[in-house]
N, C-alpha and C positions, 0 to 999 in steps of 0.2 A: 575223970573221964576215961572210959575204956577205949583202947586203941583199935577201932574197927579197921583203920588203915594204918599201917606202919611202914614208913619209908626210911631207908638207911643208905647214906652215901650215894644218892641217886644222881646220875649224870647222863647227859645226852648231848652229842655234838653233831653239827652238820658241816662237814669239811673242817675249815679252820674256826668256825663259829661254835662256841660253847653255849648251848641254849639253856641247859640246866647243869649246875655245877656243884655236885656233892651235897645235895639236900638231905637233911634229916627232918622228918615230919610225922607226927602222930595225929590222927583225926578220929573223933568219936561223934556221938549223937549231937544234933544241932546243926546250925548253919555257920560255916566258916567262909568268910569273904576273902577272895584273893585279889589283891590290888597290885598294879604295876604298870609302867608305860608299855607302849608297843615294843615288841622285841625283847621283853624282859624274861620270856620263857614260860609264861602262864599257860598258853595253849599246849605247848609241848609237855608240860607237867600233867595237864589234864588228860592228854591223849595217852600218856603212859599209865595213868591210874585207870583209865577206861579200857585198857588192854588193846588199844588201837596201835600203839607204838611200843617198841621194846627199848629199855635203857641200854646204854653202852657199858655202864658200870653201876653197881649197887643192887639193892634188893627192894621188892615191894611185896607186902602181904596185905590182902584184902579179905577180911573175915577169916583170916588164917590161911587163905589160899595163895599159892604162888603163880602169878600169871605167866611165868616163863615156861610152864608145862601146859600141854593141851588140856588136860583134865582141870588144872587150876583156872585157866582162862574161861573154860566153859562154866565152871562153878561160879565164878565172879559175874560173868555176863548174865546168868540166870537171876542175879539179885541187883542188877545195874540198870539205871536209867541214864542215858548219855545224850546230851545236847551239844553237838559240835558248834564251833563258831560259824561255819558255813555248811549247814545241812544240805544234803543233796535230795532233790525231788525228781520224781517221774512226772513231768508236766501233764501227760495224758491221763494220769490217775485222777480220780475224784478224791476228795478228802477222806472219805470212808475207805476207799480202796487202798490208799496209801497207809493209813494207820493199821488197817487189817493186814496188809502185807508185812508190816513190821511185827505185828502180833504173831503172825505165822513163823517168822524168823525167831521169835522168842518162845517158840514151841507151844503156842496155844493151839492145840490140835482139835479141841471140841468146838465145832462151828458155832453153836448157839451161844455158849459161854464167851467165846472170843468176840462175837459180834456185840454181845451185851457190854463187854469191856470197851470195845471201840466206841460205842455210843456214849459210854460213861465219860471217857477222857475227852471226847469232842465236846461234850456238854460242859465239862470243867473249864474249857478255854473259850466258850461262847461260839462254837462253830456247828452246833447241832443243826441249825437252820440251813446251813450251806454244805451239809455233809455230802451231797451229791454233785456239788460244783467241781469242775475240773481245776486242778492246781494252777494250770496256766492262766486261769481267769481270776486268781486271787490277788489281792493287794499285798504289798510287802509285809505289812503288819499281820495280815491274816496268815501268810505263810509262816511267819515266826510263831504264831499261836499254834499252828498245825504241828510245827516241829516240837513245841513244848508238849502238846498232847501226847505224841508218841513216847516222850520221855517218861510219862507217868503211867504207862501201861503196867498193870499188875502191882501197883503201889510198891515200887522198888525199895530195897533196904539202903541203897546207895544212889544218890543223885549227883552226877558230875555235869555242871552246867557252865557253858562258855558263852558269856555275853547274852544271857537269856532275854533281857528286856530291850535289846537293840531293835529299833523299829517299832516298838509298841507305843501307842498313844498313852497319855496320862491315865485314862480310865483303866486300860488293860494292864498297865504297869502296877496299878494298885490292886487289881484283881489277881495278878500274878503273885504279889506279896501275900495276899490272903491264902492262895493255893499253896505256896511254898511254906508259909508259916504252919499250916496244918500238917503238911508232909514231914516237917522237921520234928514233930512230936514223936515220930516213930522211925525216922530215917537219919542217916548221915548225909549231909549236903555240903558239897564244895562248889562255891559260886564264884566264877571269875567275872569281874565287871569293872567298868570305868565309872560307874555311877555311885559316888560315895553316899548319896542319900539312900540308895538301896542297902548299902552296908549298914548305915545307921538304923534303918528300919527293920532289918531282917537278921543281922549277924550277931552272935554272941562272942565271936572271935574273928580277928582279921589278921591276915598274913600279907606282908608287903614283899614282893619279889622284884629284885633289881639285878640286872645282868646275870640272871640265872641263880642268884643266891638269895636266901631269906634275910632281910634286913630288919624286919619287925615281926613279932608274933605275940599277940595279946588281945585284950578286950578293946573294942572300939573307943571307949572313953580314955583308955591309956594312950591310944594313938593320937587322939585329939590333944591330950595333955603334953605331947611332945612339942606342941607349938605354944605352950603357955608362956606369956610374956613376949611373944614374938609377933603379935597381931595387934594393930591399932588402927583407928579411924581418923581421917583428916579431911579437911575441905579440898585439898589438892593432892596430887600425886607426890608423895614424900620422896625426895632424892635419896634419903637414907634407906629406902626399902629395896629389897631384892626384887620384889614383885608387887604390883598393885593394880587394882581395877575399881571401876565405879560401880557401886551397888545401886539397888533400886531406889534408895533414899537420896541419891545424888552425892553421897560421901564416898571417899576413896578408902578401900580396905587394903591396908599395907601389911606385908609380911617381911620380916627381916630383923635387924637389930634396931630397936626403936630409939629415936633421938631423945635427949633430955626433955622432960615435960610431957611426953606422949603418954596417953592413958590406954593401957592394954585392955583388950576386950576378950570375951570368952572365945577360945578357938574351937573350930569345928574339926571333924574327921578329915575333911579336905585340907585344912590348914596343916594338920599333923602329918598327913601324907606328903604334902609339899616339902615340909621340913625334913622328914626322914629320907625322902627321895633326892633331896638337894635340888629339887626342880626349880625353885625360885631363882637360885644362883645360876643354874643352867640356862633358864629362859632369858635371864638378863644378859648373859654373855652372848646368846644367839641373836639378840635383838639389835 
């Protein structure tokens, strides 16, 4: 895999809090999922890769360009589609006006071509019929789809997406997967999410970030395998489990050190993430 993005010893702190702590990371074509709890440093990492924030230490190269220089930032931004966790909107704009405004910022100077592109991306996310509706009148899910639309302007070579499916209903989450799957055939995609089913469906690689450091980096199946032998089903909450919950079939899914006689079941990516993150033990302590 070629390194379209190369990160070395990347660090960023906010006062006494170290948000990103000496990360090394190479990213190439395809979809990489970024998992981690709130406060793990995911959004800070994405903001640095999107040239929105600068690191305190370390280096970033995106398609060979250094974002620490004005020329490097401009070159990266010309090939970038960025969806922040909390996109800002001008409520008095219509959907069309907002995406058109972003397209102008992206140097689409020819009006006819720009408007054709605006209509294209609005159609991609199912907002063509409401293109003249003011943003202030949109539902939360429609605003999220509008934010996704501007990300895909110009078919970027790099997509940096922070919680893109937040607020989407099941139908539009599936439509987003289709959209992103097509984009990943030609682009490098970094997707931060709390939805492990999105990782399973979309990602050929997953990175787990904890307290600003990478704790796992590999295929989704390998992450799931971290929980092999640690997941079992029972009729009741097993006191030997670190964490357990009732499934749709009425049985308890337990994670931890199985007791004698327990029959292990196939682990999921979510199970593997909980084991890597130590979340089962942490949640038990907090309860």
